[in-house]
N, C-alpha and C positions, 0 to 999 in steps of 0.2 A: 499492391497499391492500396492506400487508405481511402476510406469513404470521404466524399465531399461534405456529407452531412449525415446526421443521425436523427431520425424523426421521433417525435412524441416521447421525449425523455425530459423530465423536469427534475433538476437537482434542487433538493431542499435540505439544507444542513439540519440534522436533527441533534447533533452532538457538538458542543462548543469544545474544540480540541484543546484550547488553552487551559482548561480545568482538568484534563486527564492526568492521571498519575500512573506510574509503572504498575501499580497493583491492579489497575483496570485491564491489564493485558495478560493473556495466557501464553503468548509466544514472543520470543525475541531471538535475535541473532547478533553476534558481535562482528564488527567490521573495523579493521585497522585503517587509520587514515594514511593514505599513500602520498608520496611526494607529488605525484601527478594530480592529486586532488587540490593542491594549493594554488593560490593566485599570487599576483605580484605584491600583494600587501602582507603575505606571510600567513594567511589563515585559509581555511577551506573555502573554495569558491562557492558562491551562492547556488549556482546551477548543479553542483555536485550533490546537494542534499536530495534533489529529485532522484538521482541515481541511488542514493542510500535508501530512499523509500522503495524504489524498485527492487533492490536487493532484499529488503525485508519482505516485500510482497511475494517475490519469487520463492524465497525460502519457506515462507508461510504455506503457500499453495503446494509446493513440492512435498513438504513435510505432511500436511494434512491429507493430500491425495496420493502420496507415495509415487510421485511422478519421477521416472528415470531422468538423470541429468542430461541425456542426449535428446530428450523430448521437449521441444520448445513451443509446440503449438496445439497440443491436444485439448486444452481447456477452452480455447476460442473466446478470449475476452479482449477487450480493447479499452484504453483509457479515454474517458470522456472529459474529465475535469480533474485538475490538480491544484492544491493549495499548500503553501509552506509558510510557516511563521518561524523566523530566526530569533532565537532566544539568547544565545551566547556563542562566541566564536570557538571553532575547533581548530586544532593545530596538528601538524605532522608529528607522528609518533604516538598520538593518543589512540585509544581503542574506543569506538563508539558502539553503544548497544542500541539497536533499532527494535523497538517494540511495535508489533503489528497486530491489528485485529479488524474484524468485520463488525461494523456497528449497525448496519441495516441491510436487508435483502428485499428487493421487490421482484416483480415478474421477470424483468429483463435487465435490471441493474442492481448494483450493491455498492456500498461505501466501505472503504478501508480507511482507518485512521492510523497514524504513526506518531511515535514519540521517540526522539533520539536523545540519549543521555550519555555522559561520559561513563564508561564501564567501571572506572575505578572510584570516582568520587560522587557519581550520581547527578552531577550538574546537568540541568536541562539545556540542551543545545538547540533543538528544533522540534516542532510538531507540525502536523499537517494532515491532509486527507486527500483521497482520490475517489472519484466515482468511476466504476468500471461497468462495462456493458457486455452482455453475452453477444457474440458476433459470429456470424457465418461468413468466413472469409471467402469461400468459393462462390456463394450467392451474393456477397457484398451487401449484407443487410443484418439488422439486429435480429435476435432470436430469443426465445424464452430460455431462462436459466434451467438447465436440466434438473429434474427432481432429486437425483442422487447428490448433486452438487449442493443444492439448497438444504437438503436434509443433513448432510455431513457438516456444513458450516453452522446451521442452526443448532445442531447437537453440540458441537465443539464450543461455540460461543454462548450457548444458552439464550438465544434470541429467537423470536418468532418472525417469519416473513411478513412484510407489510404488503397489502394489496396495492396495485398500481404499477 
């Protein structure tokens, strides 16, 4: 069961994702557009881009923390906020490259930003961000981000944690 509310978390966008370039990212994963991703108008459905962001996020975290594929809950994070900007349509048969990074870390939350491009021609398809919160599912409350998690992401991304 998901929480009905999360206390004392204020989202403040620190990065304008529309200005991000693929060179700003250290991690990416390619995702082929499936027929089931399409809508009646013949292009990728708008809701599917959130799933592409999720795939980028999952691959990023599994890669960085060497999490086995059958482990779906060891990190204890929950999505607080999600934004997507649609830049150009994507179509069945294309391969999309999802660039993913962490842009800031606080005591209990962090932001991930995403850039989706066509893997062949580099066309910008979408960009966005999500705020994630460290969460204790058994206690059903927010918790501090573990120090090893913060250190590994800080080191990989070259960023310093923000107080708050």
